[in-house]
RODO-2510 file (C-alpha; in nm, 4 decimals, decimal comma):
residues 117
     n   res          X          Y          Z
     1     m    16,7604    16,3736     9,0609
     2     l    16,8478    16,0810     9,2677
     3     y    17,1738    15,8932     9,2305
     4     f    17,3744    15,6449     9,4096
     5     n    17,6437    15,7966     9,6497
     6     l    17,8508    15,5226     9,8128
     7     n    18,1958    15,6941     9,8003
     8     p    18,1405    15,8786    10,1369
     9     i    18,0533    15,5469    10,3124
    10     f    18,3380    15,3641    10,1500
    11     k    18,5639    15,6365    10,2905
    12     a    18,3979    15,6490    10,6391
    13     r    18,4497    15,2628    10,6552
    14     r    18,8073    15,2916    10,5290
    15     i    18,7322    15,0753    10,2430
    16     d    19,0214    15,1169     9,9952
    17     k    18,8963    14,8652     9,7291
    18     p    18,5184    14,9398     9,6810
    19     y    18,5068    14,6939     9,3824
    20     t    18,6571    14,3987     9,5645
    21     f    18,4338    14,4798     9,8896
    22     l    18,1254    14,4693     9,6666
    23     v    18,2125    14,1605     9,4998
    24     k    18,2973    13,9805     9,8269
    25     a    17,9604    14,0950     9,9625
    26     g    17,7922    13,9132     9,6846
    27     i    17,7416    14,1803     9,4090
    28     a    17,8234    14,0413     9,0620
    29     p    18,1474    14,2070     8,9144
    30     h    17,9621    14,3723     8,6335
    31     t    17,7166    14,5300     8,8599
    32     a    17,9915    14,6296     9,1103
    33     t    18,1659    14,8010     8,8273
    34     k    17,8444    15,0064     8,7417
    35     i    17,7890    15,1009     9,0904
    36     i    18,1404    15,2329     9,1488
    37     t    18,1379    15,4243     8,8133
    38     n    17,7938    15,5843     8,9023
    39     k    17,6530    15,4246     8,5942
    40     m    17,3931    15,2260     8,7910
    41     h    17,0412    15,3693     8,7138
    42     v    16,8328    15,0714     8,8471
    43     m    16,9264    14,8639     9,1291
    44     r    16,7537    14,5376     9,2427
    45     l    16,6158    14,5448     9,6020
    46     n    16,8367    14,2319     9,6935
    47     h    17,1591    14,4174     9,5754
    48     i    17,0459    14,7258     9,7987
    49     e    16,9970    14,4856    10,0968
    50     i    17,3446    14,3208    10,0416
    51     i    17,5145    14,6577    10,0279
    52     c    17,3166    14,7770    10,3329
    53     r    17,4108    14,4671    10,5336
    54     a    17,7838    14,4882    10,4280
    55     l    17,8112    14,8621    10,4990
    56     y    17,5866    14,8549    10,7965
    57     c    17,3641    15,1352    10,6847
    58     e    17,0278    15,2116    10,5613
    59     p    16,9010    15,2477    10,1899
    60     n    16,8791    15,6216    10,2441
    61     d    17,2457    15,6444    10,3140
    62     l    17,3145    15,5008     9,9778
    63     l    17,1219    15,7713     9,7868
    64     a    17,1739    16,1165     9,7195
    65     f    16,9816    16,3975     9,5659
    66     k    17,0954    16,6813     9,3210
    67     q    16,8321    16,9451     9,2015
    68     d    16,7521    16,9175     8,8458
    69     p    16,7042    17,2560     8,6874
    70     n    16,4204    17,1321     8,4675
    71     h    16,2036    16,9969     8,7644
    72     f    16,2020    17,2508     9,0486
    73     i    16,1468    17,0953     9,4039
    74     p    16,0933    17,3372     9,6856
    75     e    16,3457    17,3499     9,9823
    76     n    16,1003    17,1901    10,2184
    77     h    16,0477    16,8782    10,0129
    78     p    16,1688    16,5567    10,1828
    79     l    16,4080    16,4827     9,8917
    80     v    16,6236    16,7862     9,9789
    81     k    16,7403    16,5941    10,2971
    82     l    16,9320    16,3620    10,0748
    83     t    17,1435    16,6452     9,9343
    84     p    17,5142    16,5700    10,0136
    85     t    17,6900    16,7769    10,2625
    86     n    18,0657    16,8236    10,3044
    87     d    18,0839    16,6286    10,6311
    88     n    18,4366    16,5273    10,7114
    89     l    18,3909    16,1456    10,7263
    90     d    18,7819    16,0779    10,7664
    91     w    18,7472    16,0584    11,1435
    92     q    19,0544    15,8303    11,1745
    93     e    19,2787    16,1169    11,0562
    94     q    19,1073    16,3446    11,3171
    95     l    19,1829    16,0925    11,5780
    96     k    19,5497    16,1020    11,5217
    97     t    19,5852    16,4766    11,6368
    98     m    19,2970    16,4813    11,9002
    99     p    19,3880    16,5519    12,2627
   100     l    19,3635    16,2548    12,5042
   101     d    19,0751    16,4049    12,6843
   102     k    18,8726    16,4332    12,3801
   103     l    18,9362    16,0702    12,2885
   104     k    18,8210    15,9582    12,6314
   105     q    18,4932    16,1445    12,5770
   106     i    18,4514    15,9724    12,2446
   107     s    18,5265    15,6418    12,4093
   108     k    18,2482    15,7215    12,6777
   109     i    18,0136    15,8042    12,3945
   110     l    18,0856    15,4860    12,2067
   111     d    18,0505    15,2804    12,5346
   112     q    17,7045    15,4322    12,5878
   113     t    17,6018    15,3608    12,2368
   114     d    17,7043    14,9927    12,2656
   115     n    17,5118    14,9689    12,5768
   116     q    17,1880    15,0923    12,4157
   117     e    17,1905    14,8183    12,1478
***
């Protein structure tokens, strides 16, 4: 079953008030509440675009997949790629205790990424 999974993105972007963020981005308050509480089952394309622009992501980043026991999907099905992982997206906390040489390596990687765009 597909569902909207924005919490990891909010966490990675250090967005402490997702509701306020969505409303400021242009999502109606009622819709923002439904998105935050995972009660959103249908979303308009323009809402997806607004959210993707605001979070600097793509639509696949907004969706997650959970296997439905009543509808088996094989492991090699493309939907399985949307199964959430336990990636640690709290990189700011990791940076606080990272040795300086590692921070320099990360800075070089970020510089390379900026130059590619």
